[in-house]
N, C-alpha and C positions, 0 to 999 in steps of 0.2 A: 504496498497499499504506500501511497505515495507520503511525503512528508509535512508539516502545517503550512496552511495556506498562508497569506500575508495577513489575512484577518481572520478570527476566530467564525465559525461557521457550523452549522448541521452539514454533516452531507448523508449520501445514502449509506454510509457506515452506518450510519444513526439509524437506520433500516434494514426492514427484514430483507426485503430482497435486494440487498445491495453485494452481495457475495454470491458469484455463479454457485447456483446447487449444483451435489456430487450426480452423478448418471447414476441413475439407476432403471430397476429393468420396468418395461412397460407392461401395466397390469390393466387389463379390463373389468369395469365393474359390471355387476350383474342386479338386476333389479328380483326381488321376490314377489312383487305383484305388478299387473300391467301398468303401464304408464298413462295418468287419467289424462285425457284432454276436454276441454271446453268445447261446447256443443258447436256445430257448424255451424253455416249462416241460415241454413233452412230450418233448422230446430229454434235457433234463437229467433226468427221470424214469428214462429208459429207460439214457440211460448208467450212471443207478446203478443199476441193476441192479432197479429198481420197476419196474411199470406202469405209466401211470396209471388203469387198473381198479383195481390194488392198492392205489395210494394212496389213492382213494376209498372203498375198502372200510374202511380203516384209521380213516378222517375218519369216514366213519360210525359204526365202532363206537367210537370213543372218545365221539360225540354223544350215544350210547344209553345211554353209560357217565355222561353227564350233564357231561361236558367242553364249553365251548363254541371252535366252531370260529374260528380267525382265519386270515386273507389278508391277505397284505404289501399285494396291489393295491388291496385295499378298506378294511382296517383298519389301513394304516403309521401313519397319526397319532396314531391311538389309541397304538399300538404305541409310536411313539415319545413320545410323554406319559408312558408308563410308564417309559421309560427316560430319559428325558431328567436330565440332571448335575445335582447340586446348587449352585445358585448360590455363588463363592467368597464371601464377604463381608469386607471389609479386618479386622475386627475378630476375623477369624477365624486370622490369619497365622500361622502358627504360628511358636514364637520360644523353646520349651522347648530346643530344642537348641544355640542359639545363647546362651543363657543358660549355660548349663552350660560350653560352651567356656570362654566370658568370664570366668566362676568360677575356672576353673583359673588355677595359675601360667605365666607365658612359658616356664618353661624344661621344664613338663609339656605344653605344647600344641605344641611341637619337639620333643618326644624322638618318634625316630622317623617324622619329619614325618605327627602323627597329625591335626594340623588340616588339612594339605594332602589327606590318604587321606578323612579327614571331607567337605570340601567337596567332591573331584570324587565322592565316593559320592552325596552328598546332592541336588547335578546330575542323577546318574543315576538317583536313584528318584523325583524331583521332575517328570522328562518323559519318564519310562519308560510311561506311559499315553497320551498322545497322540502320541508319536514313538518307537516301542519300536525300531525298524530304525536310528535315528540314529547315526552315529559318536562316542564318548564325547568329551566336551569336559575339557579338560586345564589343567591351574592351572600356567604356564610364568612364573619368576623367575629370570633371570639377571641382574637389575641390582643388586638389594641381599639384606637377609635378609628381608623380609618373605614369610612364608607363602604369603598368600592374599587376596583383596581382604577389605574390612572385614567383618566377621562378621554385621554388620545387612544385608549384601547378601543377600536370598532370591533365588535363582535357580530362575523358574518361568515356563511356559508360559501360565499359568492368568490372566485380568482379575477381579482383587478390585475388590467393587464397594464402594464408602464409603458415607458416609450420605447418604441422599438422593437418591442414584443408582437409578433404578428397574432392576427385575429385566430378565433379558432377554425379549423379546418374540417368545415363541412362537407365539402364539395366532394373529397374523397372518402367519405365515412359511410361504409357498407351496411348495411342490415339485413336481418335475416328475414325469410318467407315463412317462417313455419306458422301451424294455426294453432291457439291455445299455447299454453307453455309450450319453451323449447323442451327438447328431447336430447339429454345429455350424450347419450348414444347413438345420435343422428349422425347420417354421412352427409347430408346436406345442409345443415344447419351454417349459416353464415357463421354466426359467433363460436358456435366450436372450432371453426377452422381458425378464425382470427386469432382465439386464443392458445390454439397448438403452434400460429406461428409467432408466438409470443414466449417461444422453449418450454411451452407447457408440452410434457411428453406423458401425462398418467390419464389421459382418456378424459374427456366430458368436460366439465367447467371448472373452475378453484372451488366453489363452495360446492357443500353436499345440498342435499333436501334442506337440511333445518338452517340453511343461509351462512356456518360456520366456514372457517376456511380449511380446506383439506392437507395445504401448505403453505407456507411464509414467505419462500424466498422467489417467488415466482410473481411476477404484474398480474394486475385481475383485467379481464377485457368485460366488461358487462354489456350486454344487451342496449341499444342506443333509438334516440328519437326515430329513427328508418324502420326498426325492427316491426315486423307483424304480431311477434308474439305478444300473448296477454301481461297483463299486469302482474299477475301470481306467479308470473314467470320465475325458476331457481336462480336466473343469472340476472336477477333484477335486486341488488343488498342496501350498497351503498346509497343510490339513487332514492331507495325508500326512506331515506334518514334515520337518524340514531333513533332506537329503543328502548335505550338504557337510561336512567336517573344518574346524573350528574351533577355538582355544585361546583363552584369555583369559591375555593375559599382560603382565608388567611394563613398562612405558615407562622410559626415562631422565627425561623431564623433561611426561609427561603423566599420570601416575600407571597404571592399569590398564587395557588396552585390549581388542578383540577381533581377530583375527590368521586369517589365511586359512589352513589346513595344508598338506599337502606337495604339493598337486595345484593346477592352474590351474582356474579358475572361470568358466564362460564369463557375457556380459555377461547380463543380463534373467534370472539363476537365483535362486530363493528360496534366501534364507538363516535365517533366522527370524523370530521375533516381537519387536517393542519392547513386552513385556510389564511387568504392573505395575499398580497401581490409578486404577479409574476414580473420578475427583473431579468433585463440581459446581465452577462456575466460581468461585464465592466464596470457595471450602474452597483452592483451587489458590493465588488469590491470596494469600492468607493465609500458606501454605507456601511462596511463591515468594517474599515478602519475608524471610522467614527463613532460606531454601537461601541467596539472595543473601547476607545474612552471615558465611554458613561457607565461601562460596565454590565450592558443587557446586549443581547442579538439574538434573535430570531430566523436567522437568515439559514435557508436549507437548499445545499445545491441538488442539483436535478440531477445527477451523474451515477444512476442506477447501472450495472452490470449489464443489464441486455440493451442500452444506448449506445449508441458512436463504436460498436463491435467491441463494446470492452474496453476503448482505452482511457476513459473516465476522463473525457473531454468534457467542461462545463459550457453549455451553451445558456441553459436558463437556471435562475435560482425563484426559489418562494422567500418572500419577507413576511411571517405572520406576526403581523402588530397586533392582534388582539389576545386576549388570556392564553398565552401556550401553555403546554404542558409542562412540569420541573423535570430537572434531570434522578436517575439513580442508577447507582451503578451494577443495579440488580432490577432491571425495568420487569413492569407489567405487561407494557405496552409496545408495543413496534408499530413500525411506519410502511405501508405496501403502496407501490406504484399503483395507480386504475386508470382506467380510459375508459368514459361513457360517451360523451356527443364532443369528441376530440380526434382526428384521425392522424393528428402530427403527434408521434410518439415521444419526442422530446418535450411534451408539455403534458404530462402526466398531473392525476390529482393525488396529494399524499395521505392516504386514508390511517386511520389510527386503527387498529385493533389489539386486545388481549391476546399476550402472548403464554397466559397460562391462567387460571381461575384467579379471580378476584373479590377480596373479602370486602363485606358491607362497610361502606365508608373509609376503605383504603385510598391512600393518595393514586393518582395515576402515573406514572412517568414513563419516560423511555431514556433511553443511552445515548448522550449526546458523543460518548465515543465511540459508541460502535463496536464491533469487533477487531479486538488490536490481535496482531501478530507478533512473534518474539521481536521482529526486525523493528518493527511498530516503536514497540518501546525503548530497545536501545537506542534507533534516533530520534528519540521525540528533546532530547535535553538538547541533543546537537546541532539540531536543525534549529532550534526555536532562538529569534532575532529577539537581541536586549531589550528593545524598547517595550517588545511586545509582552516582555514579562510584566514589566510594569503597569500594564494597561489593568484600568479596574475589573476587567471582564474576568480575569485569572488569580479568583478568588479559590479559596481552598473548598473541596467538596463538601456539602453539608447533608447529602443524602443518607446517613448512618447505618449505610448496608455493611451487614459483616466482612464483605467484600470491596468495600470503599476503595478505591484509589488513589482518592486524596484531591481529586483533580476531576476538572469537567471537561479541559479539551486537548488535544491531541500538540 
């Protein structure tokens, strides 16, 4: 692995799919029961009380009146293009509410817990569209009198595009033609093929039927907006949003962190997105040097093993400016690259999954260091620049794990 960068940042070494997995024999999964599909068009029409003949008559009537008839099976790419969401640009990140709060006196913001209530309401508003059924995120501080994380944090699941970062590639995005949920054993499903093209060699999808990861070393390729499969397809997990309760809590010596709710979370469960702003490599380098001086950075290099022929070349970086997860030398979470409505492999979503069972109210952490080999540990001290050692970000690790290395960065 390479030596330290000019600025500290997270890399795919902090993620699950950072190291190319070992070769394993290909296995074929078997079903104990027939795979159940949703009803055909004819049955669905009859269940709605409208016969196929009547439906065709309605279609003909609209066409005779001058309306164009569209079919999802033949026109879905055109329909999807009509409803493609606008590209979130970093220059348009909202800040009016935060500016207004910052202009108020401390007493006014604390009155009636106003800042806390607004902060929680903003999180609900920012995530209502993409995960409407997710449990609410609470802000908890039993350590001091700080009401919320710093107001510059903007909690959102959107990926904002900075200057020089290309828009999502929808033109080259291909969907499946499956009827009902996708069959992981299908030889014709386009999404099974796309997953296999991302080095997956275990058949079917990365998910099992319960939506849990079957392996953590591989990128995820989910069904997308061009797919004909149903919403209950087993290959739609991240896009269905967070299912587990979490809270943002103040810690005694590590600032704010993310914690599990009152229920145990099983290993390989989806928790949420490491969302933020896509940056070019040059912009991330400049920000990294500045962030180091202030002792904080949420920069994550998109240098996964399956990109750029495994060269480690970095094209883009994610700056996750909202309340990110804390570091631990004994993490219970991992970050996995995921693709949904994006054909550009250089711009994956960063998805957070548990890597072991998580107990109620346990802090959710991943390792900023990733998996170090012997050469990395031997070369760390030799390769660090003197001025970087004095930066505020190089504080001693406070994770408290039995195997704590004493530091958070390479």
